[in-house]
Backbone bond lengths (Angstrom), bond angles and torsions (degrees), N, CA, C in turn:
res aa  C-N    CA-C-N  psi(-1)  N-CA   C-N-CA  omega(-1)  CA-C   N-CA-C  phi
1 X - - - 1.441 - - 1.523 110.36 -
2 X 1.315 115.92 -37.31 1.456 119.87 -179.93 1.531 110.35 -61.56
3 X 1.320 117.22 -43.74 1.466 121.61 178.83 1.524 110.51 -57.68
4 X 1.310 117.81 -47.70 1.464 122.33 -177.19 1.524 111.02 -66.53
5 X 1.302 117.13 -42.05 1.465 120.58 -177.47 1.531 113.51 -76.56
6 X 1.327 117.87 -32.08 1.467 119.80 -167.58 1.526 117.10 -111.82
7 X 1.323 119.55 -8.94 1.463 119.91 -178.61 1.519 110.37 -67.69
8 X 1.337 114.80 127.70 1.463 121.06 -179.53 1.519 110.72 -122.98
9 X 1.325 114.77 144.61 1.452 122.81 170.79 1.521 105.89 -131.82
10 X 1.311 116.20 122.06 1.466 121.96 -177.33 1.529 111.52 51.95
11 X 1.315 115.54 47.96 1.471 123.48 177.70 1.529 114.09 61.97
12 X 1.323 116.38 25.04 1.460 120.76 177.28 1.533 108.41 -123.37
13 X 1.325 116.03 132.65 1.462 121.28 178.21 1.531 108.46 -76.46
14 X 1.314 115.70 94.39 1.454 122.91 -170.58 1.532 112.92 -57.23
15 X 1.310 117.54 -55.84 1.464 120.66 -172.46 1.517 112.53 -81.01
16 X 1.295 116.93 -31.96 1.457 121.04 176.07 1.535 109.10 -61.22
17 X 1.317 116.01 -47.73 1.466 120.94 -179.23 1.525 112.13 -69.79
18 X 1.326 116.70 -39.34 1.467 120.15 178.41 1.528 110.80 -62.50
19 X 1.321 116.31 -43.90 1.459 121.15 179.91 1.525 110.41 -62.52
20 X 1.309 116.84 -46.22 1.463 121.23 -179.91 1.531 110.64 -61.23
21 X 1.306 116.50 -49.14 1.461 121.34 -178.66 1.529 111.37 -61.89
22 X 1.319 116.75 -46.64 1.465 120.46 179.79 1.522 111.40 -62.39
23 X 1.317 117.34 -45.62 1.467 121.64 -177.76 1.521 111.14 -62.94
24 X 1.311 116.84 -39.19 1.465 119.97 179.79 1.523 111.71 -65.23
25 X 1.333 116.83 -23.54 1.465 121.43 178.59 1.525 112.47 -98.59
26 X 1.339 116.48 6.33 1.459 120.51 179.11 1.520 113.73 75.79
27 X 1.313 116.37 21.80 1.471 121.49 179.06 1.522 107.14 -109.82
28 X 1.313 116.02 114.04 1.462 120.45 -171.94 1.523 110.93 -106.84
29 X 1.345 113.84 76.01 1.453 120.92 175.39 1.520 108.36 -152.34
30 X 1.300 115.23 164.12 1.461 121.95 177.90 1.521 106.89 -141.26
31 X 1.303 116.73 123.62 1.461 122.09 179.29 1.526 108.34 -96.44
32 X 1.334 115.97 117.83 1.470 121.81 -175.99 1.523 109.76 -107.13
33 X 1.314 115.98 131.93 1.455 122.88 176.04 1.531 107.43 -86.07
34 X 1.312 117.01 119.63 1.463 120.82 -177.38 1.530 112.20 -61.91
35 X 1.313 118.16 -25.88 1.467 120.49 176.39 1.527 110.24 -65.76
36 X 1.322 116.81 -36.82 1.468 119.88 176.79 1.529 110.09 -65.69
37 X 1.327 115.43 -42.84 1.461 119.89 178.54 1.522 110.55 -64.06
38 X 1.305 116.66 -40.49 1.463 121.51 178.65 1.528 110.87 -62.02
39 X 1.317 116.88 -42.39 1.467 120.37 178.51 1.528 110.93 -67.54
40 X 1.309 117.23 -31.15 1.456 122.27 -179.58 1.525 111.78 -74.38
41 X 1.356 116.16 -46.34 1.472 119.87 -175.02 1.526 109.51 -159.84
42 X 1.331 116.29 92.35 1.463 121.59 -176.95 1.536 113.06 -56.65
43 X 1.345 120.06 -45.20 1.472 119.14 178.37 1.538 112.78 -62.26
44 X 1.314 117.04 -30.58 1.461 119.92 177.41 1.528 110.69 -64.87
45 X 1.314 117.28 -39.01 1.467 120.95 177.97 1.523 109.97 -62.25
46 X 1.314 116.97 -43.57 1.468 120.66 178.53 1.521 110.44 -61.42
47 X 1.317 117.12 -46.30 1.465 121.06 178.58 1.528 110.40 -62.79
48 X 1.318 116.83 -40.87 1.462 122.06 179.29 1.528 110.27 -60.60
49 X 1.316 115.90 -45.76 1.480 119.85 -179.16 1.526 111.84 -68.10
50 X 1.330 117.70 -31.36 1.465 120.90 179.60 1.525 112.99 -77.85
51 X 1.318 117.32 -26.55 1.460 121.31 -177.25 1.543 109.80 -144.69
52 X 1.333 117.04 65.39 1.465 120.16 -172.75 1.530 114.51 -60.80
53 X 1.320 118.17 -37.70 1.472 119.16 -177.72 1.523 112.50 -60.83
54 X 1.300 117.31 -41.51 1.467 120.68 179.11 1.524 111.45 -67.01
55 X 1.322 116.41 -42.94 1.455 119.39 -176.50 1.526 112.52 -75.29
56 X 1.316 117.37 -30.53 1.466 119.34 174.71 1.521 109.19 -62.42
57 X 1.331 117.57 -41.49 1.471 121.04 177.18 1.531 111.22 -60.33
58 X 1.311 117.08 -42.75 1.463 121.86 179.51 1.536 109.70 -62.30
59 X 1.325 116.74 -45.40 1.459 120.51 179.03 1.527 111.02 -63.97
60 X 1.327 117.14 -43.03 1.467 120.22 179.04 1.521 111.14 -60.23
61 X 1.310 116.83 -43.80 1.468 120.62 178.76 1.524 111.07 -63.88
62 X 1.315 117.28 -39.87 1.469 120.81 178.65 1.529 110.55 -64.39
63 X 1.319 116.48 -44.94 1.466 120.60 179.92 1.520 110.52 -63.24
64 X 1.325 117.22 -43.22 1.467 120.87 178.42 1.532 111.32 -61.29
65 X 1.314 117.18 -41.75 1.460 121.38 179.22 1.528 110.91 -64.67
66 X 1.315 116.67 -45.89 1.464 120.50 179.05 1.525 109.72 -62.23
67 X 1.309 117.15 -43.52 1.462 121.01 178.75 1.530 110.49 -57.48
68 X 1.326 116.35 -51.81 1.472 120.16 -178.18 1.527 112.03 -62.15
69 X 1.318 117.26 -41.53 1.461 121.06 -175.72 1.524 114.26 -80.57
70 X 1.334 116.98 -33.82 1.462 120.05 -170.57 1.534 114.97 -108.57
71 X 1.332 117.74 -28.34 1.457 118.79 -169.32 1.524 115.99 -123.85
72 X 1.296 118.47 -25.10 1.457 119.54 -177.51 1.517 110.07 -62.55
73 X 1.304 114.75 129.63 1.466 121.96 179.80 1.524 107.16 -122.68
74 X 1.313 116.83 105.49 1.465 120.27 -175.47 1.523 112.63 -64.44
75 X 1.316 118.25 -18.66 1.461 119.99 177.87 1.529 112.16 -80.95
76 X 1.346 117.06 -12.96 1.459 121.55 177.27 1.523 108.37 -92.09
77 X 1.315 116.61 105.44 1.465 121.84 -175.39 1.531 112.85 -65.34
78 X 1.335 117.58 -17.67 1.466 120.84 179.88 1.528 112.90 -81.20
79 X 1.321 116.58 -14.19 1.461 119.94 -178.31 1.517 110.66 -93.09
80 X 1.312 115.73 134.43 1.461 121.00 179.27 1.521 110.12 -82.98
81 X 1.329 117.98 141.01 1.468 120.76 -178.85 1.534 113.19 -69.30
82 X 1.323 117.64 -31.51 1.468 119.77 -177.38 1.530 110.56 -148.93
83 X 1.351 117.22 67.21 1.462 118.84 -179.70 1.522 111.40 -73.84
84 X 1.307 115.81 159.77 1.458 121.47 174.03 1.512 108.56 -96.87
85 X 1.309 116.22 130.11 1.462 121.50 179.12 1.501 110.23 -96.81
């Protein structure tokens, strides 16, 4: 969750903004640049590459939690309360 919320490129929160923008348009996905992940936590990248299915689940759960806590707006009928990423 920290990676998604705090990764910045040129003083812009890349994944936080991407998630917000996508969710507002009803698109429930997040495209992650592995170079950003590598800069954030090199051992995590190695673990991710060795066991991608487990780590994809962890990332999906983190994105879903951030979406529900930070971006879901129940007054916006176009937004899903619990989408799968």
